[in-house]
N, C-alpha and C positions, 0 to 999 in steps of 0.2 A: 502495502499500500504505499511505503514513503517512497517506493523505489518510484512509482505511476506520479503519484504528487510529483517529483521531482523533477519528471519527462515532460509533465503538465505546466508546471514551471518555467522549464527550459523553452518547451514552444512557446510558451506568452511570450518570454521576451523575444526569441525571435520571430516572433510576428510584431511587436514592436521595431526592432531594427530592420525588418525586412520592409516595412511601412515605410519607415524614414529615408530607405536607401531607393525604395521605387519611385513613392512620391517626390519626393528631395534630387532625382535627376534630372525629372523636368526644369523643376526649378531652378538648378544648378544651371542649366542650360539660359534657362529667360535672365538669371541672376548677371550671366556673363554679358548676353546681351545688354542687359541694364549698364554696366559696368563698361563697352563702349558706348553707347549712347550717351551715357553723363559722362564721361572723357571728352565726347566730342563737343558735347555741351558747355562746357569746362574750358576746353580750348577756344572753341570759336566765338562762344558767348559770352565765356567769365560766368562769374557768382551774378551778377544781376541779373544775365540770362535766364541762369539758373532760379533766381527770383521769381522771374514772371513765368516760364513755365511752370512753375511750383503751385503758386498763386492760382494761376486758368487751370490746371490739371484738379488742383483741391477742391476750388469751385466746382467742377464739373459733379466731383464726386460726390459732394454735398447735395448739391440739388438730387445727383443719380440716389442717393441712400433716402431725399425726403419722398420722392414718387416711386421707386421701382415697388416698394409695397414684401422688401424681401421677398421675391420670388424664386431670387436663385438658391434659395435654403427649404422653402416650403415643398414647391413643386418637385424640387430630385424626391424625397420623400413619397408623394405620390407615385414620381414613373416607378421608381426604386420596387414600392410596394405592390404596384401592379403588375410589375416585371418579374417579379421573386414568385407571387402566384400564379405566373405561367395565363393570366389575364391579358388575354391579346387585346379582347374589346377595350376592357377598360384600358387600356392602355393607351390604345387609337385615342378615345373620346379625351386623356386627362394632355394627350400630347396637341391635342389641334384647342384646348379650351388654355393651356402654358402660350403655344404660340399666339393668340387673340390676344392673353395677357397681358405680353412683355410688348407688342403693337399698341397696347393701349397705353400702360404707363412709360412707355417709349417717347411716343406723343405728346404725352402729357407735361415729363421732363422737357422735351424738347421746347414744346409752346410757353411752358414757365422760362426757360433760358432766354426764347426769342424774346417778350415781354418786357422780363425785366433786367436785359440785359446790361441798362446805363445804370439801375441798383445795384448788379452785380460789380460791374467797374467801379461803382463808389463804393459798394462795398470792400472790395479786393484792396484796390490801391488807392482809394481816398480820391476819386478823380473819375471823369466819363470818358477819358482817353482811351479805354480799353472798352470801348461800348460795341461798336463793329465785330470785335474780336470774337466776345459771346455770342453776336448775332449769328454770326458762324457757327462759333462752337455749337450752336443748339440741334447739327447735325451730327457731330461726334456724339452726343449724347443718347439720341435715337439710334445708332448705329450699334452703339455700346449695349443697350438692354438688348437687343437684336441678336446680339452678342451671346450672352447672356441666354436665353434663351434654345440655343443652339447647344451652348454648353450643360444646358440641366438636361436633355434629351441624350446627351453623349453621358453625362456620369451615371443619370437614373436607371441607361439600359447596360450600363458599367461595362462600354466601349472604351476604355481606358486608355489603348493604345490609339485611336483614334484623335479620344481628349488631347494624349501627350502629344500627337504627331500635328492636331490643329494650334494649338497652345505655344508649342515650338517656333512654327511654321510662320503663325500671326507673328511672334515676336521678330522673327527672323523681318520678314518682309516690311515691315516698321520702320526697324531699323535702317536698312536698304535705301528706302523713299525719305526718310529725313534726314541724312548725312548731308545729299547733294542740298536739301533746303536751306540747312544748315550756314551751309558753305558760304549759297551762291544769296542767300536773301539776308543771312545774318539772324538776327531778331525777331525781321518778318516774318520768317519760315518758322515759327514758332507752331502757329493756329494753324498753316496749311498741315504741318507736319502731325498735328492732331491727329487730325480728319482725314487725311490719309491711311494716318494708321488704323484709326478706328474699323475705316470703311475694310480695307485690307484684309484684315482679321475677321470682320462679319463674313467677306468673303470665303475666306479660307472654315472659318468653323460650319458654314452653311453646304460646303462643298463636304466636307466628313461628315456632318450631319444626315445630308443625302443618302449616302450608304447605309443609314440602319433604318428598312423597309420595316414601315406600319401598317396595319391595316387603313383603307380610306373609307373613314365613318363620318356622316351627317351630323353635326352638334348644335342643337338648336341655340337660340343666345340664354334663354330659360333655363336652358342646363348647362349652358356657358359661366352664368352667374351663380348657381348654386355651389358645382364645382368648385369656381374660384373665387367665391366668398370663402371658401375654408381655408383656399393658400393662399390669400391674402391675407388675412385675420392671425393665423397661425403666421406668417412669414412677417407682420407687419412687427408683432411683439419679439419675436426673435431677431429680428434687425435692426431694432431701438438701441441695442448697443452698438453695433456698429456704429451706427448714425452717432452716439456719444460720441465715439473714437473722433472722427470722422469731424465734426463740429467742435470738437475740443482740439485739433491741430490744426483746423483751420481756425480757430480766433487765437490760438499762441502766433502763428504766422502772420494775422492781421495787428497784433498788441507789439510783434516784433519790428514788422513792414513802418508802423507808425513810429517806434519810439527809435529804432535804432536804424534803418533803413531798408532797402530791399534787395541789398546785398546780404545785410546776416540772414535774409531770409532764404538765401540761396544758399548759405554756408550752414544753416538747421538742416535745410533739406538734405544735402550730404550727408549729414552726421546721424541722421535718423535711418537714412537710406541705406547706409553699412549696417549699423543695428539691427535694424529691424528687416531689412530684406536680406544683406548679405549673411549674417550671421544666425537668423534667426530660421534657417531651413526646419530644424528638426519642431516648428511648431507649427509648420505645413502638415507635416505627417499628424498632427495633432488631432487639427482640421480635417481631414481626411482619413483616416483610418482610427485614430484613437475615439472619437466620438461615437460614432456608431458600435465599435464593439464596447462601451463604456455601459450604452444604451440595452444594449442587451445581459448585463448582468445590474444594474441599475436597483433592481426589485432588492439585492440580495445586497445590506449594507457592508458585508463581511467581503464577498466577491470583487464588490465596488473597491473596496478600500485596499484590497491587495495590488487592484488594476489599476490604479490610483498609482499609487507609492513606486509601482515597476516601470508605470509610465515618467513617473517624475527622477527616477534614480537613473534611465537610458537617457534624457534627456539632460543633466547634469554629466555623465562621462561623457558624452558626444560634444556640448557644449564648453565643457571648463577648459581642455587643452587646446580648442580654436580662441576662447576669449585671452589667456595666458598668453597666448603669442600676439594677439592683437594688442591688447595691455603695451607690450615689451618694443613690438615693432609699427606702431599704428602707426608715426608719423612716413614713415616708408608707403605705409599700405595705402595712407591718402594721397601721396603723392602720384602712388599708382593706381587709385584710381581716378582721381581729379589731375591737380596739378599745384603747385607751389603757392598759390591763391587762395588754398584752403587749408595751410597747416595751422589756421587759427583755430578749426576745432579739436586738436588733439586734446588738448584739456576736457572740454568736452564728453570726449570718448573715452575718455579713460574711468571716469564715474560712472558713464552709461555701461560699460561689460561688465562692473561690477554688479550695478542694478538689474542685468539680462540670468543671474544666479535665480535672483527670488522672481523675477519674470516666468523662468523656466517652471520653479516649485509652484507659483501662485495658479499659473494658466493649470496646469495635470488637473490639480483643486478642482478649481470655478468651473469647469464642463459637466461636473456631478448634480450639477443645479439642471442646467439644460438635461442631461439624463434621463432627471428625476422625472421631468415635464414642468420643473419650478420656474416657468419664463417670467417671473411677475416679479418672483424671488432673484431671480440672474438679473432683470432689469434694474431692479431697487439699487443691488449689488453695484452693481455697474454704475450706475448714477452720482452714487457717494462716490465710488472711486475717483470718478473723472472730475466732481468737484473739486474734492480738496488738490487732485493732481494737478489741475489748468490753476488755481490759484498757487498753489508751490511753484507751477514752471513762469507764471506771471512772476512771482516772486523773487524767484531764480534771478529769471533773465535782468530784471530791474535794479538788481544790488548787484551781480554779479556778473554781468553779459552771456557769452555762448556757455560760458563753465559752469554759471550759475543753474542754466537746463541739464547739465550733464548732471550734476547736485539731485536735482530737485527731480529725474529721472529714478536715482538711486533710491532716494527716502520715497516716492510713489509707488514703487515695487516692494520698497520692506513694509511698507504700511498695510497695501493690498496683501500681501501674504500673509499678514499676520491675522489681516479681517478676515479673509475665506476659510482660513487655518479656522479660526474662530467657530466661524458660522458653520464649517464643514460639522463640526463636532458636536458643535448644539443641535444641529438640524438630522445628521443622518450617523454619530457617534466616531466619526475618522478620527484617524491619527497617525503620521510619519512613524513607519517603523525606524527600527535604531539604525538598522541597514543604510536607511536615507540620510539621518542626520548625519552619520560617519561618513559616506561620503564626502556630502555638499561641507562638512565642517573641512574637509583635509582639502577638497578642490578650492576653496574658498581663499584660506591660509593661503593657499599659494599664491591666489590670483591678488590678494593684498599685499604678500611680498612682491611680484611684481609691479605692482602699482606706486609703493613705497621706493622702489630702486631705481624705475624711470622717473619717479617725480627727482629724487634727490641723488640720484649717481646721474653724473654726466655720460653723456655716447664719449666713446665707445665704450667705458668701461660699464656701463649701464646692462648693454647688451652682453659683454660675456658673462658679466655676476648672473643674470636674470634667466641665462641660458639654460645650466644646469636645473633649474626650477618646470622651464617648460616641457623637457625629457622627464621630472619626477610625475607630472599632470597627466602627457601621453603612456607614462609606463604605469599608473594607477590605474585609468581606463581601461587600459587595456586587460589587466589583470582581473578587474572588477569584472568587465564586458565577457571575459573567459570563462568565468565562476560561472558565469550563468547562462552560454548560451556555447559553448564549447569554441570559441573565437574562429579556431583555424577549421575547423569542418563546416562550420557557417561559410566563413569566405572559399571554401572549396568549391561550396555547392552552387553560389551565387556567382562566382567565377566562369563554371561547368555550364549551366544556365544561361 
């Protein structure tokens, strides 16, 4: 019995690591594309151009979050349920309804962007200079929502190869059309690049979704209303937390723009992208694989506790060596990803790297609220965190500039970690096992040491003194992973596959 339990535990760890590698693979490709794009913008347009691009895209994200009714979340569930139950007729009806709804929500978002273009420009930039830009970008918002509808179909029917290809090809084509636009038009090429990228991505996803055959059915508008109401209500509740994040980031960008200038917005965007996009691969796996698996055992608090601990352990073991490397060599990484003009974000990123440890633990816990179906509790939990996170960001930037934003990131996630840990313990009797605290303590201590080394010891001596701690962190992760999954056998099977 003990042996069977060990085998099951090993399989569970392997599933977590397998999901991280599979879903992370696509993300790595997209990150490479994003790195190249950011490098091009940094060189051709500078921090100011990056700031303008960041404000334009974040405004579109905000409007999209307000008007898409969370269909990217709720409709996947409906399609997947029909697909799992092999109910072809039901699935065909749901697909028709989803396609109608994404047209409706896409047009709604485009109209709002078009009608309120001047107001959005005033809100984002403090003037109406970019009103025409928002008029044109209303098309991009429609294209993005229609693309979301194609992704929903592929994801819900588990056509992961098509989903991966569509995602990678769309990103690559977007980059190919953006580079010449930035080169020849400079800042004036930002809007055409955004529109063409969204259009090409729609075309690619449309091509792959066409490969998925569903029955042709007639669905009345009454049936559309009945099926769509459930999707939109559920999706709206779940997407509110995402809206909070987008809105919070949008407000801090506006505050930075009005207080420090458009270049600081570009610098903040660059730093935020490094930590949340380039380092945060493990969180992609959480969103795509961990949540549905946790939902499957959410009825049993003991099983849920075990799974959360396993996910948190793997997250720390994967992230820690990466974060330690970032702490020591962040200056070179920033120059590689962007340019020397962005060197001023080093201090911000040092603090953010420490905050990522607490983000890994807190994210692992927070999913239990959704897995339990406690969407309202999840929303209030995220609202509270957003309020003090936004306040800390404003205070941090006001007092210490960009470095203050890094400090506020660390404090916010430390508070959030404590908050969700207490909440999950009170509601579902959750607690972390000793194994997690031991792993977290060792790896976080190594990160703290590297933090102080790079802060107080001049280079290149800091690099030489810190290098052994990178090796120790990597060694600890390898040993701990090997104990859980037989790392050699796991890698051999992945390579052969």
